[in-house]
Each structure stands twice: as C-alpha cells, then as structure tokens.
C-alpha positions in Angstrom: 50.3 -44.0 28.3 46.9 -45.6 27.8 46.1 -48.9 26.3 43.3 -49.3 23.7 40.7 -51.8 24.7 39.2 -54.3 22.3 36.0 -52.2 22.0 37.7 -49.1 20.8 38.4 -48.7 17.2 41.2 -46.5 15.9 40.0 -43.2 14.4 41.2 -43.9 10.9 38.9 -46.9 10.2 36.0 -45.0 11.6 36.8 -42.0 9.4 37.3 -44.3 6.5 33.8 -45.8 7.0 32.3 -42.3 7.0 34.1 -41.4 3.8 33.0 -44.6 2.2 29.4 -44.0 3.2 29.6 -40.5 1.7 31.1 -41.8 -1.5 28.5 -44.5 -1.8 25.7 -41.9 -1.2 27.2 -39.7 -3.9 27.5 -42.6 -6.4 23.9 -43.7 -5.6 22.7 -40.2 -6.2 24.5 -40.0 -9.5 23.0 -43.3 -10.6 19.5 -42.2 -9.7 20.0 -38.8 -11.4 21.2 -40.5 -14.6 18.2 -42.9 -14.5 15.8 -40.0 -14.2 17.5 -38.2 -17.1 17.4 -41.4 -19.2 13.7 -41.7 -18.6 13.0 -38.1 -19.6 15.1 -38.6 -22.7 13.2 -41.7 -23.6 9.9 -39.8 -23.3 11.4 -37.0 -25.5 12.5 -39.5 -28.1 9.0 -41.0 -28.1 7.4 -37.6 -28.7 9.9 -36.8 -31.4 9.2 -40.1 -33.1 5.5 -39.3 -33.2 6.2 -35.9 -34.6 8.4 -37.4 -37.3 5.7 -39.8 -38.3 3.1 -37.0 -38.4 5.4 -34.8 -40.5 6.2 -37.8 -42.8 2.5 -38.3 -43.4 2.0 -34.6 -44.2 4.9 -34.7 -46.6 3.4 -37.7 -48.4 0.2 -35.7 -48.7 2.1 -32.7 -50.1 3.9 -34.8 -52.6 0.6 -36.3 -53.8 -0.9 -32.9 -54.1 2.1 -31.7 -56.1 1.8 -34.6 -58.5 -2.0 -33.8 -58.9 -1.1 -30.1 -59.6 1.5 -31.1 -62.2 -1.1 -33.4 -63.8 -3.6 -30.6 -63.9 -1.0 -28.2 -65.3 -0.5 -30.6 -68.2 -4.2 -30.9 -68.8 -4.7 -27.2 -68.8 -1.8 -26.7 -71.2 -3.4 -29.3 -73.5 -6.8 -27.6 -73.3 -5.3 -24.2 -73.9 -3.4 -25.3 -76.9 -6.5 -27.1 -78.4 -8.5 -23.9 -77.8 -5.9 -21.8 -79.7 -5.9 -24.2 -82.6 -9.6 -24.1 -83.0 -9.7 -20.3 -83.3 
C-alpha cells in the first residue's frame, strides 16, 4: 500500500474542480448570449417604435385628407342641388 503525501490531492476534488470550471464557463456563455440577444431585441424595438411613429403620422394625414374629402363632397352636393334648382 502506498501513502498519499500532502502534495497529492485525491482525484475526486480535482475532477470536481474541472466540472465546476466547465459549468461556470457554460453559465458565463449563456449570460453573454442572453446579453447579446437582449441588445439586438432593444435595437429591434427601437426600429419598430420609429416605424410606429411614422405610420401614426401617415394615418393622421390620411384622416385629415378623409375629412377634407368629406367636406368637399358636402360642398359639391350643395352646388349640384343649387344648380338643379336654378334650371
């Protein structure tokens, strides 16, 4: 039988350290990946926000134009009815 000296470590703590190192590496990689994804999603939401603002402005213009068209329809109807009455 051989005796272990103070310098030698049993195999299980060494293996445990390797496993812990691998797990820490995996966890760190997962955190970095999620940070990258979060950043890309923030950029996407920023672009979508700008698009929504632009579409909202266009919609406001369309609503104003629709109101103008409705007003013109009423004026044309009045003019046509006046023209028919004078005949």
